[in-house]
C-alpha positions as CSV (number, residue, x, y, z in Angstrom):
1,M,87.5,82.3,92.8
2,D,84.2,82.5,95.2
3,F,83.2,79.1,94.3
4,A,86.4,77.6,96.2
5,L,85.4,79.8,99.5
6,T,84.0,78.2,102.4
7,E,80.6,79.4,104.0
8,D,82.6,81.0,106.8
9,Q,84.8,83.0,104.2
10,E,81.7,84.1,102.2
11,M,80.3,85.3,105.5
12,L,83.5,87.3,106.2
13,R,83.4,88.8,102.3
14,R,79.8,89.8,102.8
15,S,80.5,91.6,106.1
16,V,83.7,93.3,105.0
17,R,81.6,94.8,101.8
18,E,78.8,95.7,104.0
19,F,81.3,97.7,106.1
20,A,83.3,99.1,103.1
21,E,79.9,100.3,101.4
22,T,78.3,101.6,104.4
23,E,81.1,103.3,106.5
24,I,84.0,103.9,103.9
25,K,82.4,104.8,100.7
26,P,80.5,108.1,101.9
27,K,83.6,109.5,103.1
28,M,86.5,108.2,100.9
29,M,86.4,111.2,98.4
30,A,86.4,113.8,101.3
31,Y,89.9,112.1,102.8
32,D,91.1,111.9,99.3
33,E,90.9,115.4,98.6
34,S,92.1,116.5,102.2
35,Q,95.0,113.8,102.2
36,E,94.2,113.4,105.8
37,F,94.7,110.2,107.7
38,P,91.3,108.4,107.8
39,W,91.5,108.0,111.9
40,P,87.9,107.4,112.4
41,L,87.6,104.7,109.6
42,V,91.0,103.2,110.9
43,R,89.4,103.0,114.4
44,Q,86.3,101.3,113.2
45,A,88.1,98.9,110.7
46,A,90.5,98.0,113.9
47,A,87.2,97.3,115.7
48,Q,86.1,94.6,113.2
49,G,89.7,92.9,113.6
50,Y,90.8,93.9,110.3
51,Y,94.2,95.1,111.8
52,G,94.9,91.8,113.3
53,V,93.5,89.3,110.5
54,L,96.8,87.2,110.5
55,F,97.6,86.8,114.3
56,P,96.5,84.3,117.0
57,E,93.5,85.5,119.3
58,S,96.1,84.7,122.0
59,L,97.9,87.7,120.8
60,G,94.7,89.9,120.2
61,G,94.1,88.9,116.6
62,S,91.6,87.4,114.5
63,G,93.1,83.9,114.1
64,L,92.5,83.8,110.5
65,G,94.7,82.8,107.6
66,Y,95.8,84.7,104.2
67,V,93.0,83.6,102.4
68,E,90.7,85.4,104.9
69,Y,93.1,88.3,104.8
70,V,93.2,88.5,101.0
71,L,89.3,88.7,101.4
72,V,89.6,91.6,103.8
73,V,92.0,93.8,101.9
74,E,90.1,92.9,98.5
75,E,86.8,93.9,99.9
76,L,88.3,97.0,101.5
77,S,90.1,98.1,98.2
78,R,87.0,97.4,96.0
79,V,85.7,100.6,97.7
80,D,88.8,102.5,98.6
81,G,92.5,101.5,98.2
82,S,93.9,103.8,100.9
83,I,92.0,101.7,103.5
84,G,93.2,98.7,102.0
85,I,97.0,99.4,101.7
86,S,96.9,100.5,105.5
87,V,95.5,97.4,106.5
88,A,97.8,95.5,104.4
89,A,100.9,97.1,105.5
90,H,99.9,97.3,109.0
91,N,99.4,93.6,109.1
92,S,102.0,91.7,106.6
93,L,104.7,94.1,107.1
94,C,105.2,95.5,110.5
95,T,103.1,93.3,112.8
96,N,104.2,90.4,110.8
97,H,107.7,91.2,110.9
98,V,107.6,91.4,114.8
99,F,105.6,88.5,114.9
100,S,107.7,86.2,112.7
101,C,111.2,87.4,113.4
102,G,111.0,88.9,116.8
103,D,111.7,87.0,120.0
104,D,108.7,86.0,122.8
105,R,109.2,89.3,124.6
106,Q,108.8,91.3,121.4
107,R,105.8,89.5,120.3
108,S,103.9,89.9,123.7
109,A,105.0,93.5,124.1
110,Y,103.9,94.7,120.7
111,V,101.6,92.4,118.8
112,P,98.6,92.6,120.8
113,S,98.5,96.3,120.6
114,L,99.2,96.3,116.9
115,A,96.6,93.3,116.2
116,K,93.9,95.4,117.9
117,G,94.9,98.4,116.1
118,E,95.6,100.3,119.5
119,W,98.9,100.8,117.6
120,I,99.5,101.3,113.8
121,G,102.7,99.9,112.6
122,A,104.9,101.0,110.0
123,W,107.7,99.1,108.2
124,S,110.6,101.4,106.7
125,L,113.1,99.6,104.2
126,T,113.2,102.1,101.5
127,E,115.7,104.8,101.1
128,P,116.3,107.8,98.6
129,T,119.3,105.7,97.1
130,A,118.0,102.0,98.0
131,G,114.7,101.3,96.3
132,S,114.7,98.4,94.2
133,D,118.2,97.6,95.3
134,A,117.4,97.4,99.1
135,G,120.8,95.9,99.8
136,G,122.0,99.6,99.4
137,T,120.7,100.5,102.7
138,R,122.9,103.5,104.2
139,T,121.1,103.9,107.3
140,T,123.5,103.1,110.0
141,A,123.3,101.3,113.5
142,R,126.7,101.3,115.5
143,P,127.0,99.8,119.0
144,D,126.9,102.6,121.9
145,G,129.4,100.8,123.9
146,K,126.6,99.6,126.5
147,G,125.1,97.2,124.7
148,G,122.6,99.5,122.8
149,W,122.5,101.2,119.2
150,I,122.7,104.5,117.9
151,L,120.8,104.8,114.4
152,N,121.4,107.2,111.9
153,G,119.9,107.9,108.5
154,S,116.6,108.5,106.9
155,K,113.9,106.3,105.0
156,T,111.3,107.2,102.1
157,F,108.0,106.1,101.2
158,T,107.1,104.6,104.5
159,T,103.4,103.9,104.9
160,H,102.0,105.1,108.0
161,G,105.6,106.9,108.6
162,S,104.1,109.9,110.5
163,V,101.2,108.1,112.3
164,A,102.7,104.9,113.5
165,D,103.3,104.0,116.9
166,L,106.0,101.2,116.3
167,T,108.4,101.2,113.0
168,V,110.4,98.4,111.8
169,V,113.5,100.1,110.4
170,F,116.7,98.5,108.8
171,A,119.9,99.8,109.3
172,V,123.6,98.7,108.3
173,T,125.2,97.1,111.7
174,D,128.4,95.5,109.9
175,P,129.3,97.5,106.7
176,D,131.8,95.1,105.7
177,K,129.2,92.2,105.3
178,G,127.1,93.6,102.6
179,K,123.4,92.4,102.7
180,K,124.4,90.1,105.5
181,G,125.3,93.0,107.3
182,I,121.7,94.7,107.5
183,S,119.8,94.2,110.9
184,A,116.3,95.5,111.7
185,F,115.1,97.4,115.0
186,A,111.8,98.1,116.5
187,I,111.6,101.8,117.2
188,E,108.6,103.3,119.3
189,K,107.1,106.6,118.8
190,G,108.5,109.2,120.7
191,T,111.9,107.8,120.8
192,P,114.4,110.6,121.0
193,G,116.2,111.3,117.7
194,F,113.4,109.5,115.9
195,R,110.8,111.4,114.0
196,S,108.9,111.6,110.7
197,G,110.0,113.9,108.0
198,K,108.3,115.1,104.6
199,K,104.6,113.4,104.2
200,E,104.5,112.9,100.3
201,N,101.7,114.6,98.3
202,K,100.8,111.7,95.9
203,M,99.0,111.0,92.8
204,G,96.8,108.4,94.3
205,L,95.8,106.5,97.5
206,R,96.3,110.0,99.1
207,A,94.4,109.2,102.2
208,S,97.3,106.7,103.2
209,D,100.0,108.1,105.0
210,T,103.4,107.9,103.3
211,S,106.5,109.7,104.7
212,E,109.9,109.9,105.4
213,V,111.3,108.9,108.7
214,I,114.5,110.2,110.2
215,M,116.9,108.7,112.4
216,D,119.1,111.3,114.1
217,D,121.4,109.7,116.6
218,C,118.6,107.6,117.9
219,R,119.3,105.6,120.8
220,L,118.0,102.2,120.9
221,P,118.5,99.5,123.9
222,A,119.8,95.9,122.8
223,E,116.1,94.7,123.0
224,A,115.1,97.0,120.1
225,L,116.9,94.4,117.5
226,I,114.7,92.2,115.9
227,G,116.0,88.7,114.8
228,A,119.7,88.0,114.6
229,R,122.3,90.7,113.9
230,G,123.1,90.7,110.3
231,E,119.7,88.8,109.3
232,G,117.4,92.0,108.5
233,F,117.9,91.6,104.9
234,V,116.8,87.9,104.7
235,D,114.0,88.4,107.0
236,A,112.7,91.4,104.9
237,M,112.8,89.2,102.0
238,K,110.5,86.5,103.7
239,I,108.2,89.3,104.9
240,L,108.0,90.5,101.4
241,D,106.9,87.1,100.0
242,G,103.5,87.9,102.3
243,G,103.5,91.6,101.5
244,R,103.4,91.0,97.8
245,I,100.3,88.8,98.2
246,S,98.9,92.1,100.0
247,I,99.5,94.0,97.0
248,A,98.3,91.5,94.8
249,A,95.1,91.4,96.8
250,L,94.9,95.5,97.0
251,A,95.2,95.4,93.3
252,L,92.5,92.8,92.8
253,G,90.0,94.7,95.0
254,M,90.5,98.1,93.1
255,A,90.2,96.3,90.0
256,R,87.0,94.5,91.1
257,G,85.7,98.0,92.1
258,A,86.6,99.5,88.7
259,Y,85.0,96.8,86.7
260,D,82.1,97.2,88.9
261,A,81.6,100.8,88.6
262,A,82.2,100.2,84.5
263,L,79.8,97.3,84.5
264,A,76.9,99.4,86.3
265,Y,77.4,102.5,84.3
266,A,77.2,100.9,80.8
267,K,73.8,99.1,81.8
268,E,72.7,102.7,82.9
269,R,74.2,105.3,80.6
270,H,72.2,105.5,77.3
271,Q,73.5,106.9,73.8
272,F,71.7,106.7,70.6
273,G,68.6,105.4,72.4
274,K,70.2,102.4,74.1
275,P,72.1,101.4,76.9
276,I,76.0,101.6,75.8
277,A,76.2,98.0,77.2
278,E,74.6,97.0,74.1
279,F,77.1,98.4,71.7
280,Q,80.0,95.7,70.6
281,A,83.0,98.0,71.7
282,I,81.8,98.3,74.9
283,Q,80.7,94.1,75.3
284,Q,84.4,93.5,74.2
285,M,86.0,95.9,76.7
286,L,83.8,94.4,79.6
287,A,84.6,90.5,78.4
288,E,88.3,91.2,78.4
289,M,88.2,93.1,81.8
290,A,86.0,90.2,83.4
291,T,88.4,87.6,82.2
292,R,91.7,89.0,83.1
293,L,89.8,89.7,86.6
294,D,89.1,86.2,87.1
295,A,92.6,85.2,86.1
296,A,94.2,87.6,88.7
297,S,91.8,86.5,91.4
298,L,93.0,82.8,90.5
299,L,96.5,84.0,91.1
300,V,96.2,85.8,94.1
301,Y,94.3,83.3,95.8
302,R,96.5,80.2,94.7
303,A,99.5,82.3,96.5
304,A,97.2,82.8,99.8
305,W,96.3,79.3,100.0
306,A,99.9,78.2,99.3
307,K,100.8,80.7,102.5
308,D,98.3,79.1,104.5
309,R,99.9,75.4,104.0
310,G,103.1,76.9,105.2
311,A,104.6,76.7,101.7
312,K,107.5,79.0,100.4
313,T,105.5,81.5,97.9
314,T,108.4,83.6,96.3
315,L,107.2,82.5,93.0
316,E,103.4,82.4,93.7
317,S,103.5,85.9,95.3
318,S,105.6,87.5,92.5
319,M,103.1,86.3,89.9
320,A,100.3,87.2,91.7
321,K,101.5,90.7,92.4
322,L,102.9,91.0,88.9
323,Y,99.6,90.0,87.2
324,A,97.2,91.3,89.4
325,S,98.8,94.9,89.5
326,E,99.3,95.2,85.6
327,V,96.0,93.8,84.9
328,G,94.4,96.6,87.6
329,V,96.2,99.0,85.5
330,W,94.7,98.1,82.3
331,I,91.1,97.6,83.9
332,A,91.3,100.9,85.6
333,D,92.2,102.2,82.3
334,R,89.1,100.7,80.3
335,A,86.6,101.7,83.2
336,L,87.9,105.1,82.5
337,Q,87.2,104.9,78.8
338,I,83.7,103.4,79.3
339,F,82.8,106.4,81.6
340,G,84.1,108.5,78.7
341,G,83.9,112.3,80.0
342,Y,82.5,111.3,83.1
343,G,85.3,109.2,84.0
344,Y,87.5,112.2,83.9
345,V,85.8,114.0,86.7
346,K,85.8,113.3,90.4
347,D,82.0,113.0,90.6
348,F,82.3,109.5,89.1
349,P,84.5,106.7,90.6
350,A,86.6,106.0,87.5
351,E,89.5,108.6,88.0
352,K,90.2,107.6,91.5
353,Y,90.6,104.1,90.6
354,Y,92.9,105.3,87.8
355,R,95.0,107.3,90.0
356,D,95.1,104.7,93.0
357,M,95.8,101.8,90.9
358,K,99.3,102.4,89.7
359,L,101.1,102.3,93.1
360,C,100.4,98.4,92.8
361,T,102.9,97.9,90.0
362,I,105.6,99.9,92.1
363,G,105.0,99.3,95.7
364,E,106.8,96.5,97.5
365,G,109.1,95.5,94.2
366,T,108.3,97.1,90.6
367,S,106.8,95.0,88.0
368,E,110.2,94.7,86.8
369,I,111.6,93.3,89.9
370,Q,108.9,90.8,90.1
371,R,109.7,89.9,86.5
372,L,113.5,89.2,87.8
373,V,112.2,87.2,90.9
374,I,110.0,85.0,88.8
375,A,112.6,84.4,86.5
376,R,115.2,83.5,89.1
377,E,112.8,81.1,90.6
378,I,112.0,79.1,87.5
379,L,115.5,78.9,86.4
380,K,116.9,77.5,89.6
381,D,117.8,74.2,88.2
382,V,119.2,75.5,85.0
């Protein structure tokens, strides 16, 4: 897709790649091993404007579009998906929900701190019994009789759950209305009755914070409600159209990193007196990897391009996420195979790409859910 980029976009790609190679790459395995949230790297990335790519300069953001956003997430993820998913979740979920669905007061109160990376944002929809079935939310928000709300319940698999300064939480405000009874709330860190729970011990993306969040008689003022009462589920689905582009970009970046590493290794590794890149079996794998990678790139950037033009991208976002994530898993597997025994040890990058990549077929809607979304969209007129 590089041929379609403007000069400014190419410059952005080069600058993000240099940042990732120089600042992230030397430290990523240490953070992966320790599962420590990489605050120093996050602060550096925020200083580059990566945590506010999508938001106007008037609110502290970089004032760029989805194509530039995909470039940033892709290039960060090419080196380390943990940083890529942090930037993605912060931009397209939490901050974007406040920006897109909040009122002027909420936008001015929260977006500047989030866009500058002074605050870290989380977006908490999933529950232990409400994953793909987000409409099955059980967390409740009842009126406190004074115009405010009292929240009770718990969420799981929340990116930035234990480190966020602001969390967007979904709760049932009108139990008799089903999906139309779910509302969204902004909860600031330190709010009484609100806390993080278990931090997940994950297979991959281990430097990305993934935690439970718990509401125990958490009292919120009326102005904590984001958007209209009962519109939380509808708003969440709109936000996920952009979020799925983010996961597609995450998958694309990690797939590109795995491919680049495998290509370089195939040229350097000698067996039977010549580089393994000269063997047809390796050439077949590399050719298929390169082809699928380009196809994924076209789908991802098509979705970003459409999003920048204000189009509804439910179909394009789901197609991009489905294909890029499934292809990413396949490419990571082939990369590990090319590395052979060295692919199975942590001295080489293949095993990390292999572990990190799988999340992309699960997070923000599984591959199975994406197929249902795609089918629903293409069968609308049937």
